Structures are given as C-alpha cells and as structure tokens.
Phi, psi and omega in degrees: 000130178287163181295318179298316181294323178299316178296312182297319178296317180298319181294323184272358181076021179266164183298143173231156178285341174194167175289131179281164178236151179212140183218162174208148180207169182270148179231086183291336178285118188269010177302138179055029180058027180068004187299307184300319181293319181292320178296315181297319180294317180298320179288321180295324179278347179055044183277161178272334180214134177250133167262121182284118177284157189250031179305133184096344181233006181290332178268136178299131183279105177224038181067224180261016182293133175277121185266024185270014179228152177302322180299320180294321179294322179293339182273354183292145177227152182293158175270163173259166183299329183277349181293144182306328181297321177273309184298326179294323179290321178294318177300316179300309184296317182297314183289328175292316178299319178294322182292330181268332180050236179271008180288346176188148167290153184229128172239170182231137182283129173231141178252156178289159181305317182295320178296323179296320176297317179300314178297325185285329179270337181076012182222115176298314188284327178299314181293321177299317178298317180293324179298323181279326187262331182225062186300328181297321180292316180293321179295321177299313180298320179294325177296318178298314182291325176299316177299318177299316180298317180295317178297316181299317179298319178300316181290322179296322178287315186285314188264331184255341177061040182293158181281329181194187179225153185242113183256122180261117175259133177227194169069025178238024182291154184286346188258000185235306184256146169284161178300325180291319179299314180297313184298320186271323188263330188242323185304320180301325178291318177299317183297318181293321179297315180296318180298316179294321178300317181289334175286331190267323190244156178301325176211158179234131171264121179260114181260115180265095198276138175232049190295337178277356183080013181252132180299152176257164170279085188297333180296336177289344180249357186297333186285345186292146185243041176294154180291328181230137180234126181239126181217170185273088182301332185265356171258313174278078196294343178262013184224072174281183182302315182298315180295331179298334180302320182264341183281313181271170186297149191300333182273001185283137167276135182264142183225124179147210177117334184248134173291124182277351186282165179303335180282350184279152182297332178300328183274316188253349187287157173269180186301313182298318181294315182293320180291321178294320178295320178300315179297322178294321177300315182292323176300318185284318189263345187080172186250350181281140179049052182225137172231119178281135183201197178249166178299327182199202183300130177295142176303137184299336180260013173287122181299140180299332180295333176297323179288324176296325180298326177296315178299317179296322178294324176296325179292313181294326177296316180294323181295333178284347178078000000 
C-alpha cells in the first residue's frame, strides 16, 4: 500500500495495512525556500503525510509597513497570483510535492485572516485591542487576507496538485476572548475559509491549535465537519484521542496523540518508550480512521528517528492483528 493510499483509506474509514503517521515542523532557514529541508525531513521520518509549514510567509507581505495601526490595516490590498507572496508559496508546495512523489501525501498549512494579522503585528493583545476599538480596519484587513487565501488555495490545487489542505484555527482560548466575541467576530471568517477549503481539495485537515499552551473552548469548534481533525490532546486534557471519537462528528478521522512540547515523550523518549506509548495509544483509540501525529508542530530538535519509531510501532501493532 502506498503512503498516499494509506492516508486516503484512513480518512475514508477503509482498511489500511497499518495506522499512518503525519508530522509537521517549522523550518526557519529559508534556503531553497525550505524545499530541500522539508523533503529531507519527511523522508528521514518516513511519514505518510507531510503538512508543509509556511515559514517566511506567515506574515502578510506589505513591504516594510508597520501594521500596528488601524490606518495601516485599511491600506492593505490583495496580492495577485504572480506576486512573490503567492507565487513563492505555490513554488514551495509544488516542488515539495514533486520531491516526495508517492513517498508521502502532501498538505499545505493555511491560517485564518485574523491569525495572519496577529502574526504580522507580532502582538496578540494589540490586534485584540484593534478588533474591539477599530473593527472596520481589522475587518478590511481580514477581507484582503481572505481573498489572498482563496487565491492561494486555487493556485495550490491547480499548480501544485496537493492532496489536501491543513487549516489552523486559533483565537478561541479561554483567557482572551469571550465565547460571544469569538462566535460573532471571528467564527464567520473561520467558517468561510474551511468551507472554501472543502470545496477546493479532496480532504481538509482541521487543526484546532493550542500553541500558547492555553486550553480552547472546544465546544465552539465541535460543529465543524472536516474530514480530519487534529487537536492538542495534552492541552485539552479532558479530550484525548479516545474521547475525540464521541466528541467530534462520527465520520471524522482523528489525528494526533503525541505531545509536541519538549516535555513530551516524542521529544525525550527512547525507542522502547516511544514504541510502547504508541501501542498504548492504539489500544485506547482503536485503529480505524486514525492518523498518529503530534498536538502541533514538532520541536525542531526532535530526532527524525523518534518519528520513525512511531511508524515502526504501528507496523508491529498491525502485525499482531
């Protein structure tokens, strides 16, 4: 069974020869648009699916403009397909997909408009203040970024031929926004991005991000019907892989299981520990509609062999029947 077929079968609830694995990590070194490093890492980890990280493109490209004021946000305009901000991302995805061929399925990371503004200003609280005090400016910027996201997805499908897309939802933490603020101010933008992704690609991985280490209001995301759902099992401590079976919609393939932080066994464990932990995950969660992965981006110094040990443990588990 090829890696792509294994992933597609797992997503569709069809038989697989073993549970597949998928990982993603950041590549701050921008040489070769990160292509060579991402391909080499995916092969070294022997993963079934790679999510292409967007380092270098997480911030909206507006030259040297400081986006920390409402006036700057109101001045933003969408990019064209030929602009380096769009074309560079498509080039990265296409060359990574070509480099991996059938060695792994390939998806691409996309952030919601509000998260992109947050990444571009470098301040969580500044953007929150502007959203509350100057909503027209923030809404204009989100409209511009939404147009960019829709264009980028079209180009990624047409020019790069990706297998799916990876949508990262944030900004639903319990310590910053009220449930009403998220539902009224941010959720509609998230919903449109997810809907367009599902219209464009064969499958969508929905990543419910807890990158700050703060739990989210998961009930606000429970309604989503993405084909694959990846969340922070070790931050949302009452929602492990097994609990996800009943929490998310019945047709969802679950993705995760490993704490991505330095305290997690994936980072510090030896071969025996990681393989034993993998078997315990499979015992608890079952093997149908499951992709083993991490809560979020794997630490950059996590050895690739640690990721291979998870794949090897899935093989031995399957061999036991």
